[in-house]
Gaussian input, Z-matrix of N, CA and C with variables (Angstrom, degrees):
# hf/3-21g

backbone

0 1
 N
 C     1     B1
 C     2     B2     1     A1
 N     3     B3     2     A2     1     D1
 C     4     B4     3     A3     2     D2
 C     5     B5     4     A4     3     D3
 N     6     B6     5     A5     4     D4
 C     7     B7     6     A6     5     D5
 C     8     B8     7     A7     6     D6
 N     9     B9     8     A8     7     D7
 C    10    B10     9     A9     8     D8
 C    11    B11    10    A10     9     D9
 N    12    B12    11    A11    10    D10
 C    13    B13    12    A12    11    D11
 C    14    B14    13    A13    12    D12
 N    15    B15    14    A14    13    D13
 C    16    B16    15    A15    14    D14
 C    17    B17    16    A16    15    D15
 N    18    B18    17    A17    16    D16
 C    19    B19    18    A18    17    D17
 C    20    B20    19    A19    18    D18
 N    21    B21    20    A20    19    D19
 C    22    B22    21    A21    20    D20
 C    23    B23    22    A22    21    D21
 N    24    B24    23    A23    22    D22
 C    25    B25    24    A24    23    D23
 C    26    B26    25    A25    24    D24
 N    27    B27    26    A26    25    D25
 C    28    B28    27    A27    26    D26
 C    29    B29    28    A28    27    D27
 N    30    B30    29    A29    28    D28
 C    31    B31    30    A30    29    D29
 C    32    B32    31    A31    30    D30
 N    33    B33    32    A32    31    D31
 C    34    B34    33    A33    32    D32
 C    35    B35    34    A34    33    D33
 N    36    B36    35    A35    34    D34
 C    37    B37    36    A36    35    D35
 C    38    B38    37    A37    36    D36
 N    39    B39    38    A38    37    D37
 C    40    B40    39    A39    38    D38
 C    41    B41    40    A40    39    D39
 N    42    B42    41    A41    40    D40
 C    43    B43    42    A42    41    D41
 C    44    B44    43    A43    42    D42
 N    45    B45    44    A44    43    D43
 C    46    B46    45    A45    44    D44
 C    47    B47    46    A46    45    D45
 N    48    B48    47    A47    46    D46
 C    49    B49    48    A48    47    D47
 C    50    B50    49    A49    48    D48
 N    51    B51    50    A50    49    D49
 C    52    B52    51    A51    50    D50
 C    53    B53    52    A52    51    D51
 N    54    B54    53    A53    52    D52
 C    55    B55    54    A54    53    D53
 C    56    B56    55    A55    54    D54
 N    57    B57    56    A56    55    D55
 C    58    B58    57    A57    56    D56
 C    59    B59    58    A58    57    D57
 N    60    B60    59    A59    58    D58
 C    61    B61    60    A60    59    D59
 C    62    B62    61    A61    60    D60
 N    63    B63    62    A62    61    D61
 C    64    B64    63    A63    62    D62
 C    65    B65    64    A64    63    D63
 N    66    B66    65    A65    64    D64
 C    67    B67    66    A66    65    D65
 C    68    B68    67    A67    66    D66
 N    69    B69    68    A68    67    D67
 C    70    B70    69    A69    68    D68
 C    71    B71    70    A70    69    D69
 N    72    B72    71    A71    70    D70
 C    73    B73    72    A72    71    D71
 C    74    B74    73    A73    72    D72
 N    75    B75    74    A74    73    D73
 C    76    B76    75    A75    74    D74
 C    77    B77    76    A76    75    D75
 N    78    B78    77    A77    76    D76
 C    79    B79    78    A78    77    D77
 C    80    B80    79    A79    78    D78
 N    81    B81    80    A80    79    D79
 C    82    B82    81    A81    80    D80
 C    83    B83    82    A82    81    D81
 N    84    B84    83    A83    82    D82
 C    85    B85    84    A84    83    D83
 C    86    B86    85    A85    84    D84
 N    87    B87    86    A86    85    D85
 C    88    B88    87    A87    86    D86
 C    89    B89    88    A88    87    D87
 N    90    B90    89    A89    88    D88
 C    91    B91    90    A90    89    D89
 C    92    B92    91    A91    90    D90
 N    93    B93    92    A92    91    D91
 C    94    B94    93    A93    92    D92
 C    95    B95    94    A94    93    D93
 N    96    B96    95    A95    94    D94
 C    97    B97    96    A96    95    D95
 C    98    B98    97    A97    96    D96
 N    99    B99    98    A98    97    D97
 C   100   B100    99    A99    98    D98
 C   101   B101   100   A100    99    D99
 N   102   B102   101   A101   100   D100
 C   103   B103   102   A102   101   D101
 C   104   B104   103   A103   102   D102
 N   105   B105   104   A104   103   D103
 C   106   B106   105   A105   104   D104
 C   107   B107   106   A106   105   D105
 N   108   B108   107   A107   106   D106
 C   109   B109   108   A108   107   D107
 C   110   B110   109   A109   108   D108
 N   111   B111   110   A110   109   D109
 C   112   B112   111   A111   110   D110
 C   113   B113   112   A112   111   D111
 N   114   B114   113   A113   112   D112
 C   115   B115   114   A114   113   D113
 C   116   B116   115   A115   114   D114
 N   117   B117   116   A116   115   D115
 C   118   B118   117   A117   116   D116
 C   119   B119   118   A118   117   D117
 N   120   B120   119   A119   118   D118
 C   121   B121   120   A120   119   D119
 C   122   B122   121   A121   120   D120
 N   123   B123   122   A122   121   D121
 C   124   B124   123   A123   122   D122
 C   125   B125   124   A124   123   D123
 N   126   B126   125   A125   124   D124
 C   127   B127   126   A126   125   D125
 C   128   B128   127   A127   126   D126
 N   129   B129   128   A128   127   D127
 C   130   B130   129   A129   128   D128
 C   131   B131   130   A130   129   D129
 N   132   B132   131   A131   130   D130
 C   133   B133   132   A132   131   D131
 C   134   B134   133   A133   132   D132

   B1=1.4428
   B2=1.5241
   B3=1.3007
   B4=1.4623
   B5=1.5286
   B6=1.3102
   B7=1.4603
   B8=1.5238
   B9=1.3240
   B10=1.4696
   B11=1.5265
   B12=1.3230
   B13=1.4590
   B14=1.5120
   B15=1.3203
   B16=1.4595
   B17=1.5235
   B18=1.3218
   B19=1.4735
   B20=1.5304
   B21=1.3341
   B22=1.4595
   B23=1.5260
   B24=1.3211
   B25=1.4692
   B26=1.5206
   B27=1.3227
   B28=1.4678
   B29=1.5283
   B30=1.3240
   B31=1.4674
   B32=1.5281
   B33=1.3193
   B34=1.4676
   B35=1.5285
   B36=1.3287
   B37=1.4647
   B38=1.5297
   B39=1.3279
   B40=1.4692
   B41=1.5224
   B42=1.3271
   B43=1.4580
   B44=1.5292
   B45=1.3232
   B46=1.4597
   B47=1.5241
   B48=1.3318
   B49=1.4593
   B50=1.5231
   B51=1.3258
   B52=1.4627
   B53=1.5339
   B54=1.2985
   B55=1.4609
   B56=1.5197
   B57=1.3066
   B58=1.4654
   B59=1.5204
   B60=1.3212
   B61=1.4553
   B62=1.5148
   B63=1.3165
   B64=1.4674
   B65=1.5282
   B66=1.3239
   B67=1.4665
   B68=1.5373
   B69=1.3206
   B70=1.4611
   B71=1.5226
   B72=1.3200
   B73=1.4601
   B74=1.5263
   B75=1.3275
   B76=1.4621
   B77=1.5279
   B78=1.3101
   B79=1.4642
   B80=1.5286
   B81=1.3132
   B82=1.4628
   B83=1.5235
   B84=1.3243
   B85=1.4534
   B86=1.5222
   B87=1.3150
   B88=1.4596
   B89=1.5204
   B90=1.3163
   B91=1.4644
   B92=1.5189
   B93=1.3087
   B94=1.4541
   B95=1.5209
   B96=1.3284
   B97=1.4602
   B98=1.5325
   B99=1.3383
   B100=1.4658
   B101=1.5239
   B102=1.3079
   B103=1.4542
   B104=1.5221
   B105=1.3141
   B106=1.4631
   B107=1.5217
   B108=1.3364
   B109=1.4493
   B110=1.5319
   B111=1.3233
   B112=1.4562
   B113=1.5293
   B114=1.3149
   B115=1.4550
   B116=1.5206
   B117=1.3213
   B118=1.4632
   B119=1.5241
   B120=1.3308
   B121=1.4558
   B122=1.5345
   B123=1.3234
   B124=1.4599
   B125=1.5259
   B126=1.3139
   B127=1.4621
   B128=1.5240
   B129=1.3145
   B130=1.4699
   B131=1.5302
   B132=1.3177
   B133=1.4730
   B134=1.4916
   A1=108.00
   A2=114.98
   A3=120.50
   A4=109.87
   A5=115.38
   A6=120.85
   A7=110.43
   A8=116.28
   A9=120.06
   A10=110.71
   A11=117.33
   A12=121.05
   A13=111.63
   A14=115.96
   A15=120.57
   A16=110.82
   A17=116.46
   A18=120.08
   A19=110.84
   A20=116.17
   A21=120.69
   A22=110.32
   A23=117.36
   A24=120.86
   A25=111.45
   A26=117.72
   A27=121.51
   A28=110.11
   A29=116.31
   A30=120.47
   A31=110.09
   A32=117.17
   A33=120.78
   A34=110.03
   A35=116.96
   A36=120.56
   A37=110.47
   A38=116.65
   A39=120.85
   A40=111.77
   A41=116.40
   A42=119.93
   A43=111.65
   A44=116.93
   A45=121.72
   A46=113.43
   A47=116.84
   A48=121.89
   A49=109.54
   A50=117.60
   A51=118.55
   A52=110.63
   A53=115.92
   A54=120.96
   A55=109.78
   A56=116.01
   A57=120.31
   A58=111.76
   A59=117.18
   A60=121.27
   A61=111.56
   A62=115.80
   A63=120.27
   A64=110.45
   A65=117.26
   A66=120.28
   A67=110.92
   A68=115.74
   A69=120.90
   A70=109.70
   A71=116.35
   A72=121.16
   A73=109.34
   A74=117.07
   A75=120.02
   A76=112.81
   A77=118.09
   A78=121.33
   A79=112.00
   A80=116.59
   A81=120.56
   A82=111.04
   A83=117.30
   A84=121.89
   A85=113.93
   A86=118.14
   A87=121.39
   A88=110.72
   A89=115.37
   A90=121.22
   A91=107.20
   A92=116.17
   A93=119.95
   A94=112.64
   A95=117.05
   A96=119.49
   A97=111.29
   A98=117.32
   A99=120.40
   A100=110.33
   A101=117.13
   A102=121.24
   A103=110.83
   A104=117.40
   A105=121.17
   A106=111.23
   A107=117.49
   A108=121.28
   A109=111.40
   A110=117.02
   A111=120.68
   A112=111.04
   A113=117.09
   A114=120.34
   A115=111.57
   A116=116.42
   A117=121.11
   A118=110.20
   A119=116.96
   A120=121.51
   A121=111.19
   A122=117.21
   A123=120.07
   A124=111.54
   A125=116.69
   A126=120.39
   A127=111.09
   A128=117.16
   A129=121.15
   A130=111.95
   A131=117.98
   A132=121.03
   A133=112.53
   D1=138.48
   D2=178.11
   D3=-92.35
   D4=165.88
   D5=177.65
   D6=-61.54
   D7=-41.47
   D8=179.18
   D9=-64.13
   D10=-39.75
   D11=177.75
   D12=-63.81
   D13=-40.74
   D14=178.52
   D15=-65.14
   D16=-42.91
   D17=177.37
   D18=-59.86
   D19=-41.51
   D20=179.79
   D21=-64.61
   D22=-44.42
   D23=178.42
   D24=-61.92
   D25=-41.44
   D26=178.35
   D27=-64.05
   D28=-40.19
   D29=179.07
   D30=-61.18
   D31=-47.32
   D32=179.76
   D33=-62.94
   D34=-44.81
   D35=179.68
   D36=-60.01
   D37=-42.41
   D38=-179.26
   D39=-64.97
   D40=-34.97
   D41=178.38
   D42=-71.26
   D43=-32.24
   D44=-176.90
   D45=-86.37
   D46=-25.55
   D47=-174.24
   D48=-123.08
   D49=113.20
   D50=177.84
   D51=-62.46
   D52=131.00
   D53=-179.03
   D54=-111.87
   D55=137.59
   D56=179.17
   D57=-96.47
   D58=-14.22
   D59=-177.34
   D60=-99.66
   D61=-165.75
   D62=178.41
   D63=-66.90
   D64=159.51
   D65=-179.91
   D66=-60.06
   D67=147.21
   D68=178.86
   D69=-72.88
   D70=145.91
   D71=178.08
   D72=-124.50
   D73=148.06
   D74=179.08
   D75=-60.59
   D76=-30.29
   D77=-177.91
   D78=-58.69
   D79=-29.51
   D80=-179.92
   D81=-65.68
   D82=-29.60
   D83=-173.31
   D84=-106.67
   D85=-3.67
   D86=-178.26
   D87=-100.99
   D88=131.32
   D89=175.20
   D90=-110.77
   D91=103.39
   D92=-177.39
   D93=-95.33
   D94=11.12
   D95=-179.60
   D96=-63.88
   D97=-33.74
   D98=178.15
   D99=-66.18
   D100=-43.25
   D101=178.64
   D102=-63.16
   D103=-45.09
   D104=179.94
   D105=-61.23
   D106=-42.22
   D107=179.20
   D108=-66.01
   D109=-41.20
   D110=178.91
   D111=-64.28
   D112=-42.41
   D113=178.35
   D114=-64.99
   D115=-37.02
   D116=177.56
   D117=-63.42
   D118=-43.82
   D119=-179.21
   D120=-68.32
   D121=-37.49
   D122=177.46
   D123=-66.13
   D124=-37.35
   D125=-179.93
   D126=-69.08
   D127=-27.46
   D128=-178.54
   D129=-75.46
   D130=-18.04
   D131=-177.52
   D132=-82.74

Protein backbone atom coordinates (compact mmCIF):
# COMPACT_ATOMS: atom_id res chain seq x y z
CA UNK A 1 0.00 0.00 0.00
CA UNK A 2 1.25 3.45 -0.84
CA UNK A 3 0.96 6.55 1.30
CA UNK A 4 -1.52 8.03 -1.17
CA UNK A 5 -3.61 4.85 -1.03
CA UNK A 6 -3.63 4.95 2.75
CA UNK A 7 -4.69 8.60 2.75
CA UNK A 8 -7.52 7.75 0.35
CA UNK A 9 -8.69 4.85 2.53
CA UNK A 10 -8.62 7.06 5.65
CA UNK A 11 -10.62 9.72 3.80
CA UNK A 12 -13.30 7.20 2.81
CA UNK A 13 -13.39 5.74 6.33
CA UNK A 14 -13.75 9.23 7.83
CA UNK A 15 -16.63 10.03 5.50
CA UNK A 16 -18.43 6.78 6.38
CA UNK A 17 -17.77 6.78 10.13
CA UNK A 18 -18.46 9.85 12.25
CA UNK A 19 -15.43 10.55 14.41
CA UNK A 20 -15.53 12.40 17.71
CA UNK A 21 -11.76 12.78 18.04
CA UNK A 22 -9.08 14.45 15.97
CA UNK A 23 -8.80 13.54 12.27
CA UNK A 24 -7.03 10.26 11.50
CA UNK A 25 -3.51 10.47 10.11
CA UNK A 26 -1.57 7.92 8.06
CA UNK A 27 1.32 8.05 10.53
CA UNK A 28 -0.83 6.24 13.09
CA UNK A 29 -1.14 3.23 10.79
CA UNK A 30 2.29 3.15 9.14
CA UNK A 31 5.18 1.18 10.60
CA UNK A 32 8.34 2.44 8.98
CA UNK A 33 10.68 0.48 11.22
CA UNK A 34 11.17 -2.11 8.44
CA UNK A 35 12.13 0.59 5.97
CA UNK A 36 14.54 2.22 8.42
CA UNK A 37 16.21 -1.12 9.16
CA UNK A 38 16.54 -1.96 5.46
CA UNK A 39 18.08 1.42 4.70
CA UNK A 40 20.50 0.99 7.60
CA UNK A 41 21.58 -2.42 6.28
CA UNK A 42 21.98 -1.10 2.73
CA UNK A 43 24.15 1.76 3.95
CA UNK A 44 26.39 -0.69 5.82
CA UNK A 45 27.25 -2.58 2.61
